[in-house]
C-alpha positions as MATLAB code, in Angstrom:
seq = 'XXXXXXXXXXXXXXXXXXXXXXXXXXXXXXXXXXXXXXXXXXXXXXXXXXXXXXXXXXXXXXXXXXXXXXXXXXXXXXXXXXXXXXXXXXXXXXXXXXXXXXXXXXXXXXXXXXXXXXXXXXXXXXXXXXXXXXXXXXXXXXXXXXXXXXXXXXXXXXXXXXXXXXXXXXXXXXXXXXXXXXXXXXXXXXXXXXXXXXXXXXXXXXXXXXXXXXXXXXXXXXXXXXXXXXXXXXXXXXXXXXXXXXXXXXXXXXXXXXXXXXXXXXXXXXXXXXXXXXXXXXXXXXXXXXXX';
ca = [
     -33.673  -18.722    7.134;
     -33.380  -17.573   10.773;
     -30.092  -17.922   12.659;
     -29.646  -21.121   14.615;
     -31.851  -23.159   12.332;
     -29.912  -25.472    9.969;
     -30.821  -25.404    6.323;
     -32.842  -28.398    5.141;
     -30.756  -31.045    3.384;
     -30.537  -30.658   -0.354;
     -32.522  -33.187   -2.293;
     -30.426  -35.820   -4.003;
     -31.063  -36.548   -7.661;
     -33.129  -39.682   -8.260;
     -31.291  -42.945   -8.821;
     -31.216  -44.169  -12.394;
     -30.256  -47.528  -13.825;
     -26.867  -47.707  -15.570;
     -27.139  -46.917  -19.247;
     -30.314  -44.840  -18.952;
     -28.798  -41.435  -18.212;
     -28.052  -39.992  -21.597;
     -26.275  -42.666  -23.563;
     -24.331  -41.316  -26.523;
     -25.220  -37.702  -25.697;
     -23.792  -38.128  -22.190;
     -20.620  -39.622  -23.648;
     -20.223  -36.647  -25.982;
     -20.563  -34.248  -23.038;
     -17.869  -36.008  -20.964;
     -15.070  -34.547  -23.057;
     -12.501  -34.760  -20.283;
     -13.022  -38.513  -19.850;
     -13.088  -38.930  -23.606;
      -9.709  -37.205  -23.967;
      -8.275  -39.377  -21.201;
      -9.448  -42.561  -22.903;
      -8.069  -41.447  -26.276;
      -4.682  -40.643  -24.737;
      -4.717  -43.921  -22.843;
      -5.452  -45.936  -25.984;
      -2.792  -44.132  -28.005;
      -0.187  -44.590  -25.266;
      -1.051  -48.271  -24.877;
      -0.876  -48.869  -28.625;
       2.524  -47.221  -29.070;
       4.085  -48.132  -25.738;
       7.745  -49.011  -26.261;
       7.579  -47.942  -29.914;
      10.396  -45.886  -31.425;
       8.239  -44.316  -34.127;
       5.083  -43.854  -32.070;
       2.469  -42.040  -34.151;
       4.944  -42.188  -37.026;
       3.494  -45.631  -37.735;
       0.362  -43.777  -38.864;
       2.433  -42.665  -41.866;
       4.257  -45.944  -42.397;
       1.181  -48.197  -42.464;
      -0.791  -46.383  -45.199;
       2.385  -45.908  -47.240;
       3.193  -49.650  -47.142;
      -0.437  -50.604  -47.716;
      -0.603  -48.315  -50.739;
       2.728  -49.529  -52.138;
       1.657  -53.182  -52.044;
      -1.604  -52.545  -53.881;
      -0.058  -50.108  -56.323;
       2.716  -52.430  -57.451;
       0.646  -55.621  -57.445;
      -2.569  -54.261  -58.956;
      -1.361  -51.091  -60.661;
       1.965  -52.216  -62.117;
       1.915  -56.021  -62.321;
      -1.755  -56.345  -63.284;
      -1.690  -53.190  -65.415;
      -4.461  -51.227  -63.714;
      -2.384  -48.035  -63.822;
      -2.611  -48.167  -67.637;
      -6.415  -48.397  -67.538;
      -7.127  -45.792  -64.841;
      -5.797  -42.268  -65.291;
      -3.615  -41.226  -62.330;
      -4.210  -44.586  -60.674;
      -2.154  -43.736  -57.528;
      -4.610  -40.951  -56.589;
      -7.591  -43.133  -57.504;
      -6.312  -45.934  -55.298;
      -5.232  -43.865  -52.313;
      -8.328  -41.649  -52.205;
     -10.426  -44.765  -51.687;
      -7.916  -46.474  -49.427;
      -7.732  -43.762  -46.750;
     -11.525  -43.769  -46.422;
     -11.818  -47.560  -46.242;
      -8.967  -47.737  -43.737;
     -10.871  -45.269  -41.549;
     -13.987  -47.426  -41.693;
     -12.262  -50.767  -41.085;
     -10.157  -49.473  -38.203;
     -13.222  -47.875  -36.603;
     -15.251  -51.071  -36.863;
     -12.353  -53.256  -35.725;
     -11.415  -51.159  -32.685;
     -14.996  -50.370  -31.636;
     -15.877  -54.073  -31.680;
     -13.132  -54.742  -29.117;
     -13.585  -51.529  -27.154;
     -15.643  -53.038  -24.310;
     -13.907  -56.405  -23.968;
     -10.528  -54.686  -24.245;
     -11.409  -52.377  -21.347;
     -13.028  -55.040  -19.168;
     -11.290  -53.965  -15.899;
     -12.602  -50.408  -16.242;
     -16.068  -51.544  -17.261;
     -16.344  -53.870  -14.247;
     -14.909  -51.590  -11.579;
     -15.755  -48.015  -12.570;
     -19.088  -46.662  -13.697;
     -18.877  -44.222  -16.558;
     -20.861  -44.003  -19.777;
     -19.961  -47.190  -21.629;
     -20.398  -45.370  -24.943;
     -17.170  -43.537  -24.149;
     -15.129  -46.575  -25.154;
     -16.442  -46.905  -28.745;
     -16.323  -43.114  -29.073;
     -12.672  -43.104  -27.989;
     -11.933  -45.848  -30.533;
     -13.533  -43.722  -33.257;
     -11.430  -40.698  -32.289;
      -8.237  -42.783  -32.316;
      -9.176  -43.980  -35.815;
      -9.598  -40.347  -36.866;
      -6.143  -39.547  -35.473;
      -4.732  -42.329  -37.667;
      -6.806  -41.128  -40.635;
      -5.206  -37.684  -40.716;
      -1.656  -38.728  -41.774;
      -2.980  -40.900  -44.598;
      -5.312  -38.131  -45.698;
      -2.380  -35.699  -45.718;
      -0.332  -38.044  -47.900;
      -3.273  -38.489  -50.277;
      -3.856  -34.745  -50.469;
      -0.198  -34.082  -51.220;
      -0.280  -36.693  -53.976;
      -3.443  -35.213  -55.479;
      -1.887  -31.734  -55.461;
       1.171  -33.062  -57.266;
      -1.122  -34.394  -60.013;
      -2.809  -30.996  -60.421;
      -5.746  -31.229  -58.000;
      -7.382  -27.979  -57.002;
     -10.322  -27.697  -54.586;
     -13.791  -26.990  -55.925;
     -17.035  -26.531  -53.971;
     -18.778  -29.564  -55.486;
     -15.799  -31.784  -54.770;
     -15.468  -30.599  -51.175;
     -19.184  -31.195  -50.617;
     -18.792  -34.710  -52.034;
     -15.852  -35.361  -49.686;
     -17.819  -34.124  -46.662;
     -20.769  -36.358  -47.553;
     -18.491  -39.373  -48.019;
     -16.764  -38.702  -44.694;
     -20.112  -38.406  -42.900;
     -21.329  -41.723  -44.339;
     -18.186  -43.560  -43.249;
     -18.017  -42.085  -39.737;
     -21.726  -42.552  -38.970;
     -21.878  -46.060  -40.432;
     -18.628  -47.086  -38.735;
     -19.765  -45.828  -35.337;
     -23.229  -47.381  -35.710;
     -21.881  -50.812  -36.650;
     -19.137  -50.417  -34.055;
     -21.636  -49.797  -31.245;
     -23.745  -52.736  -32.372;
     -20.758  -55.080  -32.606;
     -19.263  -53.829  -29.321;
     -22.472  -54.677  -27.480;
     -22.923  -58.095  -29.078;
     -19.236  -59.016  -28.807;
     -19.444  -59.036  -24.995;
     -21.819  -62.018  -25.227;
     -20.511  -63.718  -28.385;
     -16.738  -63.359  -28.719;
     -16.764  -65.105  -32.108;
     -17.934  -61.799  -33.521;
     -14.332  -60.543  -33.366;
     -13.314  -63.250  -35.852;
     -16.278  -62.413  -38.087;
     -15.241  -58.756  -38.138;
     -11.648  -59.728  -38.996;
     -12.892  -61.710  -41.992;
     -15.191  -58.847  -42.946;
     -12.150  -56.555  -43.213;
     -10.909  -58.631  -46.164;
     -14.312  -58.600  -47.878;
     -14.747  -54.846  -47.487;
     -11.463  -54.078  -49.261;
     -12.596  -55.896  -52.393;
     -16.275  -54.902  -52.276;
     -15.712  -51.228  -53.139;
     -14.298  -49.517  -56.271;
     -10.939  -48.810  -54.654;
      -8.627  -51.232  -56.461;
     -10.712  -51.459  -59.637;
     -13.336  -49.211  -61.311;
     -16.975  -50.004  -60.665;
     -17.534  -50.579  -64.404;
     -15.709  -53.909  -64.055;
     -18.644  -55.125  -61.985;
     -21.083  -53.666  -64.511;
     -19.382  -55.486  -67.381;
     -18.845  -58.863  -65.717;
     -21.633  -59.398  -63.197;
     -25.387  -60.006  -63.541;
     -27.686  -57.052  -63.092;
     -28.836  -58.072  -59.619;
     -25.217  -58.324  -58.448;
     -24.552  -54.799  -59.725;
     -27.646  -53.489  -57.922;
     -26.505  -55.158  -54.709;
     -22.997  -53.790  -55.200;
     -24.183  -50.217  -55.723;
     -26.497  -50.470  -52.707;
     -23.431  -50.724  -50.459;
     -23.084  -47.332  -48.707;
     -19.293  -47.658  -48.836;
     -19.384  -47.810  -52.640;
     -21.089  -44.421  -52.732;
     -18.688  -43.026  -50.124;
     -15.567  -44.163  -51.995;
     -16.951  -42.871  -55.299;
     -17.650  -39.471  -53.727;
     -14.148  -39.265  -52.275;
     -12.702  -40.119  -55.689;
     -14.965  -37.496  -57.224;
     -13.493  -34.979  -54.787;
      -9.764  -35.746  -55.026;
      -9.090  -37.930  -58.071;
     -11.594  -36.866  -60.724;
     -10.381  -33.209  -60.971;
      -6.887  -34.495  -61.923;
      -8.229  -36.474  -64.904;
      -9.569  -35.485  -68.369;
     -13.018  -35.968  -66.756;
     -14.141  -38.736  -69.084;
     -14.820  -41.227  -66.303;
     -18.441  -42.117  -65.607;
     -19.329  -42.586  -61.960;
     -22.175  -44.919  -60.901;
     -25.592  -43.625  -61.989;
     -27.502  -41.396  -59.562;
     -24.409  -41.119  -57.371;
     -25.653  -38.270  -55.197;
     -29.111  -39.790  -54.853;
     -27.574  -43.104  -53.777;
     -25.280  -41.225  -51.401;
     -28.286  -39.539  -49.786;
     -29.902  -42.936  -49.281;
     -26.588  -44.248  -47.922;
     -26.414  -41.423  -45.402;
     -29.997  -42.087  -44.291;
     -29.245  -45.813  -43.986;
     -26.127  -45.020  -41.950;
     -28.203  -42.909  -39.545;
     -30.642  -45.820  -39.160;
     -27.711  -48.139  -38.406;
     -26.410  -45.642  -35.831;
     -29.794  -45.506  -34.071;
     -29.990  -49.314  -34.102;
     -26.439  -49.557  -32.772;
     -27.209  -47.149  -29.912;
     -30.364  -49.075  -28.978;
     -28.627  -52.465  -29.007;
     -25.637  -51.123  -27.066;
     -27.852  -49.415  -24.472;
     -29.841  -52.601  -23.904;
     -26.761  -54.834  -23.776;
     -24.641  -52.676  -21.465;
     -26.821  -53.432  -18.452;
     -25.214  -56.901  -18.384;
     -21.657  -55.962  -19.343;
     -20.233  -56.255  -15.827;
     -21.730  -59.722  -15.293;
     -20.606  -61.071  -18.674;
     -17.082  -59.669  -18.428;
];
């Protein structure tokens, strides 16, 4: 370019409609914003609290104690299930991760309405931040469970660790997929929050966390058992118990038939739910500002 001649103006990138510039992938790339939202949510949740993140240890400990004494001691389940505390807690930490993810993701858009209305940023950041906060709360409970399993003689083995990784993937993918779907729909139908709250109660009793799955096999019709075993969370909890509880036992317990095959189907179904959740959220977010 010769001196005295100004350079031509740089071309601006084309305008795109909100929600069409990357979606979940864009949200994953904006790590700085994601960290800010996670810190903001953690600070808001524990503002004015003396224990702060210490409540992440208190909650699972109290939750476990209630179920252990009511179901394990008073109802005698600890006499029927070898090392019942590890059996119970290995399922509980996974289910708590799922329920908290679904619960917080559902409210992630309506709970951040001022930001959604006034600032444009990938809306998927809010459910993603809720998932990461749930993972922060998962770690203390997982540490307590791991310490308990070690005290009962647990030692890591490759098959068990693979089962744990598969279970974790099912729960995280399914939780995020349902969370995105519910977050998008909840903006238009706020009753969904109440439905999700009720669902939290159902989920706790619909997996082999408090009782062995054979109780369903022995007391329910065949079609009920098939429906029960089709629940991806049943496979996930069973895999987590296979990883952390089963090695501490005499290994006489029979897990649901075709556990790994069902888990593979559960993982595939969770991926389908995630894709559906992304599509619904992407379509719905174009009207978030107006509805909020």
